[in-house]
N, C-alpha and C positions, 0 to 999 in steps of 0.2 A: 504493500500500500504506500501511497505517496506520503512523505513525511510532512507534517503540518508545521507552520512557522512557530517560533518561540512564543509569540503573542497568543496563539491559539492554545498552546500547551499550558501557558500560565492561566489563561481564562478558565480552562477546563479544571485545573487543579484548585483554583480559588472557588469556582462554582460548586465543586464537590464538597468543600468545607463550609461554604456559606450559601445556603439555599436562598433562592430569589434573585440570584445574580445572572440568570439567563442561561441559554444554551448556545455554545459557540458553534455547534455542528452546522446549522443552516448557513453560517458565514464562511466556514472553512472546510465544509465537508465535500464540496464539489467545485473545484476550480474551473472546470469546463463550463459550468453554468454561471459562475459568479464573477468572471473576469470581464473587464473592459480594457480598451486601449485608447489613450488620448493622444493627440498630436497638437503641437503649437507651431504656428507658421508666422515667421517674422519677415516683413518685406520693407524695402525702401519705397517710399511713396505710397499711393493708395490705389494703384491701377487694378490689382486683383480684387480688392475690397469693393471698388466701384462697379466692377463687372458683376460681382455677386449681387450687389444691391440692385443693379438694373435688371438682372436676370430674375430675381425673386420678388422684387418690390418690398423687401424687408429692409427698413432703414436701420443702419448700425446704431445701437444704443436703445432700440425700442424694447429690448428684452425678449424678443421672440426667438425661437429655435427653428432652424431650417432642417427638415428631414429629407434626405434623398432616398425615397422609398425603394428604389431599385438597387441601392448600395447599402453598406453597413455604416455609413457616416452621418453624423449630425454635427452641424457647424454653428458656432456661436460667433457673431460678428460685432459685438458691442465694442465701441471705442470711447475713450482710451481703455486699453486692457489693464494698464498699470498707471498709477497716479502721475509718476514722473516720466511718462513715455515721451520720447522725442516727437514733436508735431509732424515731422516728415517720415515717421515710421508707423506702420500699421501692424497690429498683432491680432490674430484670431485663433480660436481654439476649437477643436472638434474632438469627437470620440466615436469609436465603433463599438457596437454591442456584440457583434458576432465575429470575433477575431479569428475563428477557425474557418470562416468562409473564404473560398478562393475568389480573388478579384475578377471582375469582368474583363479587365484589360491587362493588369499585372497579374499573371497567372501563379499566384502564391497566396497563402493565407495572410491576412493583415498582420498577425503576430510575428510573421517571418519577414515582413517588409522593412526596409529602411524608411527614414522620414521622407526622402525624395520620392520613393516609390509610392508611398501613401498619397502624397500630393499629386503625383502623376495619375493615380487612379481617380482622384477627385476631379481633376481637369477633364479626364475622359468622360466621367459621368455627366459633366456639364457640356460635353461636346465642344470643347475648346482646344482640340488638338492643334488647330492651325495657329493658335496664340501661345502655344506651350513655350516656345523658345523665348519670346519676349517677356512672358510672365516669369519664367525661371530666372531670367537675367536680373529681375528685381528681388528675388528671394534671397534673404540673408541665411536663413536656416529653417529646417523643419525638425522638431524634436519630438520623437515618439516616447510614450511612457506606458508600459504595461502595468495594469492594476489588477492583480489576481483576485482580490477579495472585495472589490468595491460594490458589487451588487449581490443582494440576497433577499429572500422572501421577507425577512424582518429588518431590512435596512431602515434606519431611523433618521430623523432630523438631528442637527447638532443640539447639544445640551442647553445652551442659552436661547431664549427667545430673542427675536429681533427688536420687538417693542419692549417697553418698560412699564412698571407700575409706579404711578405717582402717589406716594403716601403722605397724607396730611400730617402736620405736626401733632394735632390732637390724637389721631389714630395711633401714631407711633408712641407718644407718651403714655397712652392708655395701655397699649400692649406691653410696654416696659414696666409700668406700674403693676399690672397683673402678674407678669412673669417674676418680678422680684418678690411680690407678696406670696405667690404660690410656692416659690422655691424656699422661702423662709418657713412657711407653714409646714410643708411636706418634709423639709429637712428636720424640723423639730420633732415630727412624728417618727422619722427614721431613727433619730437619736434616742427617742423614748423606747422604741422597739429594741434598740441595740443595748441600751444601758439598764433596762428593766426586764431583762429576759428571765423572768421568774414566774411566768404564768399570767402576769397581769397584762402582758402584750403578747398576741399570738404569733410569735416569730416563725413558728413552724409552718404557717400558711404560705410562707414565701418560697418554699421549695429551693432553698439555697444549697442544698445537699450537705451531707456531713463533712465533705471536703472543705467547703468554702466558709461555712458558718463560724468556726472558731477564729478565723482571721478577721472576719467582719466584727465580731464581738470585741476583739483585742485592738481594734484600730482607733486611736485617739487623736486623729488628725483634727486640725482646727475647723475644717469645713467638711461636710458630707461629700461635697464635690467642689472642686476649684473652678472647673469650666464645664458648664451644662448648656444644653440647648432644649428649650421647651417648644413643643409643636402644638399648634392650635388650628381649629377650623372655625371660621366665622359663620355663625348660623344665619338664617334668613332674616332675623331681627337685628343683625349687625353686631351680635355679641360674640366675643372670642371665647371658645370652649377648649380647654386643655384636653388633648387626647393621649399624649405620652411625653415622657421626659427622657432625653439622652444625656445621662450624667456620667456614664462610664467612659465611653470613647466617642464623643460627639464629633461629627465631621461637618463639612461645609464652611470651614474657616477661609479658604481662598476665595470662595464665592462671596461670602459675607463682607470680608474686610479688604479684598483686593478687587475682584471683578466688579463689585458695586461702585467702587471708587473710579474705575476705568469708565463704567457706564455714565457715572455722574459727570465726568469731564467731557465725554463725547456728546451727551445730550445737551449739556450747558452750552457747548461751543456751536453745535450744529443747529440748535433751535433757539438759542438765545435765552435759555431758561435761567432763572435765578433760583438756585437750590441751596438748601441747608447742607453744609459740608458734613459728610459722614465720617465716622472714625476709620482710621486705617489700621486699627488693631493694636494700638500702643498698650491698651489695657490688658491685652493677653499676657503681658509680662508681669502683671500684678501678683499672681500666685507665686511666681519664682522670686520676685523681690521680697515678698513676705516670708517665704521659707529661708531666704538668705539672711534675714534678721535674727534667726535663732542663735543663741549664744554659742552653740557648738561650732559654728562657722566663723566666729569672730577672729580666732587665732590661726586659722588654716592658711597655709601658703597660697593655695589655689583651690577653688571649689570647682568640681567638674560636674557639668550638666549634660546629660545625654538625651536625645530625642530618638526614639526607636519605633520602627514600623516595619511591616512586611514590604520589602522592595518589589516583590512580585505582584502586589495589589496596588494598582496605580492610585486609587482614591486615597487609601491610607497614607501612601508614601507622599503624595502631594500635600496632604494636610500636615503631616509631620514636618515636611520640608519648609512649608510656609511658616509654621509656628517657630521652628528652629531659627529661621532667618529673622523673623520679626522680634522674637525675644532677645536674640543675640544683639540686634541693633539697639534695642532699648537699654539693655544692661550696659552696653558700652558707653552710652550717653550718660547714664545715671550713676553707675557704681564702680566703674573700672578703676578709678583712682583710689577708692576706698577698699574694695574687695576684689582681688584678682580672681578671674574665673576663666574657664574654658568650656565652650559649647561644642558638642559633636552630634552629627546626624549619622545614625547607624541603622543597619538592618537588624531585625529581631534575632537573626541567626548569629549576629556578632556579639551578642550579650553573653558574658561568661558569669555564671552564678556559682560562687563558692560558699562554703559554710560561713565565712566572715563578711561577705559583701558581694556586690555586683561589679563586674569589671568589663572593660572593652580593650581590644588589642591596641597597643601603641607600636605601629610598624616601624617608626623611625628609630626608636631605642630598643626595639625587640623585647618589649615587656608588656605587662598588663596595667592599665590605669583604673583605679577604683573610682566608681561613680558615686557622687553624693546625692544628686537629684536626678530622677529618671522620669521622663514623660514617655508613657508607653501607650501606643495606639494599637492595643490588642485586647479584645474583650476578656473580662475575667472568667466568664463561663468556659472560654477556651483555654485561658492561661492555667486554670486549675488542673487541667489534664495534661499540660505540656511536660514531657520527660525527655531526657537526653537519650542517646542511643544505648547507653548502658543501664537505662532505667532510673536514673537519678531524677527526682521530682522537682525540676527546675522552677516550675510555676509556683508550686506551694512554698518552696524555699524562698522565692522572691518575696512572696507575701509575708512570710515569717520575718525576713530581714527588715521589711518595711515596718512591721509591728514593733520590732526591737530598736528602731531608729537607726539601723545601719544604712538605710537608703530612704529618701523621701520620694514617694510616688505621686505623680500627677497623671490621672486622678487617683485618689486613695482607694483602698480596697472597699471601704464601706459605701463608696459611690454606687455600687451595684444595687444597694437597697433602694435608693432613690429612683434608679432606672427600672427596677422590677415593677411591672404593671399591676401586680397585686397590691402594691402600696396605694394605688388610686382607689382600688375597691375597698380597702380598709378605711381610707380617708372618707369615702362616701358613707360607709356604714356608720362611722363615728359621727358624721354630720347628721345623718338621719335620726340617730338616737340621742342627739344632743350631748355627746360625750367628748371630752378631751379639748375641743376647740374653744378659743376665746370668741366673744361676740364678733370681733372684727374679722377673725378667720372664718367664722361661719358665714358671714356676709359674702366674703370673697369666694368661698367654696360653692355657695348656693348659686352664685352668678356665673362662675367660670370653670367649675370642675364638671366634666361630663359624667353623668351617672354611670358607675362602673360596679360590677358585681363579680363574685366568685362562683356564682350559679346563674343559669339562664332563666330560672323561674320568674324572677321579678320583672323580666322583660317580655314575658309571654304575651303574644298579640301585638307586639311592637316590632319595628325594624331595628335590628341590632347587629353589632359587629363582634365576632369571636376572634380573640387574639391570644397567641402564646405569650407567656409572661416575659420571655427573653427574645421574642421575635424581632428581627431587624429588617429594614428595607422592604416592608410589606409581606415578608415571608410568613406563611401559615395563617394568614387572615382570611376570614370568610364573612360574607354578608348573609344574614338570615332574615327572611321576609316574615311579615306578621302571621302567615299561615304555616310557618316552620320550614318552608322550602329554602334551600340555599341558592341564591342568585349569583353569587361570585365566590370563587375559592382559589386562593393563590397556592403556589407550590408549598408542600409541607416543609416544616423546619424540624430541627432536632426535637425529640420528644421532651415536652415539659408541660407544666400546668397551664390552664387557660383562664382568661378573664372574659367577661361579657360586658360590652359597653354600648350604651344607647347610641343609635346612629344619629349623627348631627347633619341635618339637611342644610345645604349651602347653595348659594346662587351660582349659576353657570357664568363663566367669564371667558373672555377671548384674548388671545395674544397672537402676534404675528410670528411665524416660524419660517424656516428656509422654504418650506413647501406650502406657504400660505397660512391662513388663519386657523388656529387650533382652539377648540372649545374644551373647557374642563373645569376643575375645581381648584381653588387656591388652598395651600397649606401655609400658614404663617408661622414663622419661628422667631424666637428671640434668644440670644445668648445671655447667660447670667454668669458673671465672673467674680469669684470671691463674694457672692451674695449680691452684687450690683448688676442691674440690668444693663446690657450693652446693645449691640446692633441687631438688626432684623434681617431675615432671610426668607425669601418667598419662592415656592415651587408651584407649578401648574401641572396637575395630574389629568391626563386625558380621560381617565375613568373616574371611579368614585373612591379608590383606595390609592394612597400615595405609595409609589414603588420606584424601581430603578429606571422606569421609562418616563419619569416625571421630568419636566423642563425646569431649568433655573430661570427665574424671572428677575431681571435687574430691578432694583428698588431705588427710586429717586425720592429724596425727602424735600417736601415743600418747606419754604421758610415760614 
């Protein structure tokens, strides 16, 4: 069998570990059906382009595609092709869908042709044989490019939408207020569970497993989670309803703090908008700055901070890399003269866990450097099962070292309690029975916590969502209709307990994508860092459940 590219092998390996990440087979399983070949023609002057325009009536720049139905070529003739293109140069681009078809005039498959031969075939299709010599005299070059995996049954648009969402200052402040308040309330509940594990709080409901529970109970970090992302649906009354919290390994940092800034600059310039400047993520350094204030670091010659993620999983690696770069930049500006430090970006497989600490290789001096602070973008429910080749429980040892203060983890072990969706069910139960919460917290929960249960009976006759307590990226979710029928069911995830959450109806919205207008539902997110609400992140889901096929929607803040 034909060997698949490294990207396909990586995707398959990651998808095997993380349900809901799709199936690479339609994209890489049949090169004969998924390949295209493009070609780019550069000419002096515009003789050839004018001939095509007169022949077809298609004005360059109109956006239309010209199909030569008797050939395998489609030509795009929009000018200029590049922003800084020489006015006396024309460039057009085309592609062939059937690269195995033998040409009508050049008797070989397109995939075997040179650039000049592809252009010769095109000229013959246009019946311009008599002009071939003068046309070719103007041609600078013809560059072919074979794309073996460009086409597939599930080929999608790019991740960002072309259009943006303009968020009012009032809406943003409201979302931030709700996010900070819910984080504080639910963190208080998580700590009560952890510190009063004597039967007064039902910690066993959380299915943390015997492996993980001891390390959660022993975690005395200052915050339940240093960096969290809260996800909301805005109901048809315009009220934000919390549906889940990502407090263990929250992603979307580059989109929130970088891509939104790029969009802000673009839309402000192109459309003359006056926008409220968004944060570029400077606050992401706050957890690390706070940890560095601990007395144990005061007399250290150098504090070593590592940012670790799976290099083979592009989303995790991009998030870790962004955070590494941003935190390093802020620390250099603020504390370098007071506290020497070194930041390193490493793969998870580079971490070395010994009985006394966590290390990374120092290839320059051929030794191992001990890590003081570790940002790990690796879910705890996976980490707890990680073992070395000789069976050493590196994941559990890492948690033990964190509990003993041998390494500071971002996020801490107990962050998984806040992420566990069963916490939302317990929070709702306590609210319904007027237990635990302060009057202010009750008001907040009543308005913004989606009714969530550990049993489906309270939702009988209603539309509701069934979720695994540790599910990620939409995996394992099902929509149950009032009659009990399942109208939507995602791929299963690893076996774990379920919660049942009232379905939150929301308005349909539209955004422009590469292939035109897309209709779907928004999910609104807000990052909370060291208990303080930070920036917002919005996705557009074509269906009713947010998943890996969702679009990132750039957010612009009104003044």
